[in-house]
Every structure is written in structure tokens, then in C-alpha cells.
C-alpha positions in Angstrom: 110.1 -201.5 76.4 113.1 -200.2 74.3 112.3 -197.7 71.6 111.7 -198.9 68.0 113.7 -197.3 65.3 110.9 -194.9 64.3 110.5 -193.9 68.0 114.3 -193.3 68.2 113.9 -191.0 65.1 111.0 -189.1 66.7 112.8 -188.6 70.0 116.1 -187.5 68.4 114.2 -185.0 66.2 112.9 -183.3 69.3 116.5 -182.1 69.9 116.4 -180.1 66.6 115.9 -176.4 66.9 113.6 -174.3 64.7 115.4 -173.2 61.5 118.1 -175.9 61.5 119.6 -177.3 58.4 119.8 -181.1 59.0 121.9 -183.6 57.2 120.8 -187.2 57.4 123.2 -190.1 56.9 122.7 -193.5 55.5 120.5 -196.0 57.3 118.5 -195.2 60.5 118.9 -191.4 60.3 116.8 -191.2 57.1 113.8 -192.3 59.2 113.7 -188.8 60.6 112.3 -187.5 57.3 109.0 -189.2 58.3 108.8 -187.4 61.7 106.2 -184.7 62.1 108.2 -181.6 63.1 105.2 -179.7 64.2 105.8 -175.9 64.2 109.6 -176.3 63.6 110.9 -175.4 60.2 113.6 -177.9 59.4 115.5 -178.1 56.1 116.9 -181.6 55.2 120.2 -181.7 53.3 121.7 -184.6 51.4 125.2 -184.8 50.1 124.0 -185.7 46.6 122.5 -182.2 46.2 118.9 -182.6 47.3 118.2 -179.6 49.6 114.9 -179.3 51.5 113.5 -182.8 50.6 110.5 -184.2 52.3 109.1 -187.6 53.3 109.4 -190.8 51.4 107.3 -190.8 48.2 104.1 -192.8 48.2 104.1 -196.1 46.3 103.5 -195.4 42.6 104.7 -191.8 42.9 108.4 -192.4 43.0 110.8 -190.4 40.9 113.8 -192.6 40.1 116.0 -189.5 39.9 115.1 -188.2 43.4 116.6 -190.1 46.3 118.1 -189.5 49.7 121.4 -190.8 51.2 119.9 -194.2 51.6 118.6 -194.2 48.0 115.0 -194.0 49.3 112.6 -192.2 46.9 111.8 -188.9 48.5 109.6 -185.9 47.7 110.3 -182.2 46.9 108.0 -179.9 48.9 107.7 -176.2 47.9 111.0 -174.4 48.4 113.2 -177.5 47.8 116.1 -177.4 45.4 118.5 -179.6 43.5 122.1 -178.3 43.5 125.4 -179.5 42.2 127.3 -182.1 44.3 130.1 -179.6 44.7 127.7 -176.9 46.0 126.2 -179.4 48.4 129.6 -180.1 49.9 130.4 -176.4 49.9 127.4 -176.0 52.3 128.9 -178.7 54.5 132.5 -177.4 54.5 131.5 -173.8 55.0 129.8 -174.7 58.4 126.2 -174.2 57.3 124.9 -177.6 58.5 123.4 -177.2 62.0 123.5 -180.9 62.7 124.4 -184.1 60.9 122.7 -187.3 62.1 124.9 -190.4 61.3 124.6 -194.1 61.9 127.7 -195.6 63.6 129.3 -198.8 64.8 130.7 -197.3 68.0 130.3 -194.2 70.1 132.6 -193.2 72.9 132.2 -191.3 76.1 135.2 -189.1 75.0 133.0 -187.9 72.1 134.7 -189.9 69.4 132.9 -192.2 67.0 133.6 -194.9 64.5 131.3 -195.5 61.5 133.3 -196.5 58.5 135.1 -199.7 59.1 134.4 -202.9 61.0 137.0 -205.1 62.7 138.8 -207.3 60.2 137.5 -205.7 57.1 139.8 -204.8 54.3 139.6 -201.5 52.5 136.8 -199.0 53.1 136.7 -195.3 53.1 135.3 -192.6 55.4 133.6 -190.7 52.6 131.3 -187.7 53.3 131.2 -188.5 57.0 134.6 -187.0 57.4 133.5 -183.6 56.1 130.2 -183.7 58.0 131.9 -184.7 61.3 134.5 -182.0 60.9 132.3 -179.1 59.8 128.7 -179.6 61.1 127.9 -177.5 64.2 126.5 -180.6 65.9 127.0 -184.4 65.4 124.1 -186.7 66.5 124.4 -190.5 66.3 121.7 -193.2 65.9 122.7 -196.7 66.7 121.9 -200.0 68.4 123.2 -200.1 71.9 124.8 -203.5 71.4 126.0 -205.8 68.6 124.2 -209.0 67.7 126.5 -210.9 70.0 125.7 -208.6 72.9 128.9 -206.5 72.9 128.4 -202.9 73.8 128.7 -200.3 71.1 128.9 -197.6 73.9 132.5 -197.4 75.0 134.9 -195.3 76.9 137.1 -195.2 73.8 136.5 -196.6 70.3 138.1 -199.9 69.4 137.5 -199.4 65.6 139.2 -196.9 63.3 137.8 -193.5 64.4 135.9 -191.3 62.0 136.3 -188.1 64.1 137.5 -187.2 67.6 135.7 -185.1 70.1 132.8 -184.2 67.9 129.7 -186.1 69.2 126.9 -184.1 71.0 124.1 -186.7 71.2 123.7 -190.5 70.9 120.4 -192.2 70.7 119.9 -196.0 71.0 116.9 -198.1 71.7 117.6 -197.7 75.4 117.9 -193.9 75.7 119.2 -190.6 74.7 122.7 -189.7 75.9 125.2 -186.9 75.9 128.9 -187.9 75.9 130.7 -185.7 78.5 134.3 -186.8 78.0 134.4 -189.3 80.8 130.9 -190.8 80.8 127.6 -190.9 79.0 125.0 -188.6 80.6 121.5 -189.9 80.4 119.1 -187.3 79.0 116.1 -189.6 78.4 115.2 -193.3 78.9 113.0 -195.5 76.9 109.8 -196.7 78.6 110.4 -199.6 80.9 114.2 -199.3 80.7 116.1 -198.6 83.9 119.4 -196.9 84.6 120.7 -200.3 85.8 119.7 -201.8 82.4 121.7 -199.0 80.6 124.7 -199.5 82.8 124.7 -203.2 82.2 124.7 -202.6 78.4 127.3 -199.9 78.4 131.1 -200.3 78.5 131.7 -196.9 79.9 130.6 -194.9 82.9 126.9 -193.8 82.9 125.8 -190.6 84.6 122.1 -190.7 85.6 
């Protein structure tokens, strides 16, 4: 059975190393704040200046001034801090973010990704993803393997406007965990009940088992 989104978050979080500063983008990546990190000390960073935030606040205990990138109400455990927006981006641009986890529309085997504009849309801006993709030490992506009409989002090259080239280290979908190698997606883990043939059928790029 393919992984649920919380299961995807839990599996990807296992790739984090103790002591990492982790930026979580809008959407699926914010589910990682609810993962039990065990003995690992992980510091979550949000572009809006919330550093070291914790899980989502319990109902009735929300602070309307304390949100993550997806505007979910989060908590401030001991040691957390609120900094200026400019200081938050200074942490990004100075290379202090160990990994950014971003949602995306497409991921490519050549390590490019596209997450800011869909086909046919007018306008749109890359926003903070540009800084994160350029400056974070690692870029991890969380995404659905296919679109609603069944088209693969895992490609040899992106068809949408690219956010960053050659920066992706890990991609997780409901089917598995992958490392783009330049020419293919290398399978690092597979969801229960999913086969390599299932993954190849759903992927518009070479797959290395």
C-alpha cells in the first residue's frame, strides 16, 4: 500500500542528521513537525522568523501570531526564538540551513525541480524557494508521484519553469524514497506493497533499483 502523507513525512525525517537546522516549505513538508525525532536534536526554521518551533498547537491553545510556512498554528518549545524576517533570510543566504524540504510540481532525474508555476498559469513568483534551493546544504522534495490525470511528476527533465537546477538530493512520494543521480532516480526505499515495476510504470525517467 502506498505511504500516506504522514508516513511520507516520517520516512523522510529519518534522513535528517542529529543537529540539523531544517526548513519546511508550504504544504506537505509541514507535516514533518509532528514526527517524533527520537534522540535527534532538530531545529525547525521558517522564513517568517520562527526558529526552533514545535508541533501544531492543540485546539484551544492556538496563538494567532505564531504560525509556520503553511499558516498552521505551532508551538514554541524551550530554546525557540522569534527573529526579524531579514535575519531569518540571513540564516538561509549564509548557508546555515542543513536541509530545506519543499513541495513541488515536478522533480527531474537531472536534479532540477519546478515548484512555482503550473502550465498555462499567468504570473507567479518563485519567492523564498529561490533562496532556499540555492543556499541550503541539501534539498529534499515531498510530492505526489503523479498528477490527478495520471501524468508522472517524476521526469528526466522538468517541463515546467525550473526553480533550481542540479540541487535536489532526495525525493519522496507515496511510492518510495529516491535519489536523483543525473540520469535516473535511484530507489532508496519502497512503500509496503509497491514494486519496482509499479514505480517504473509511474515514472517518466529511468529508475535504478
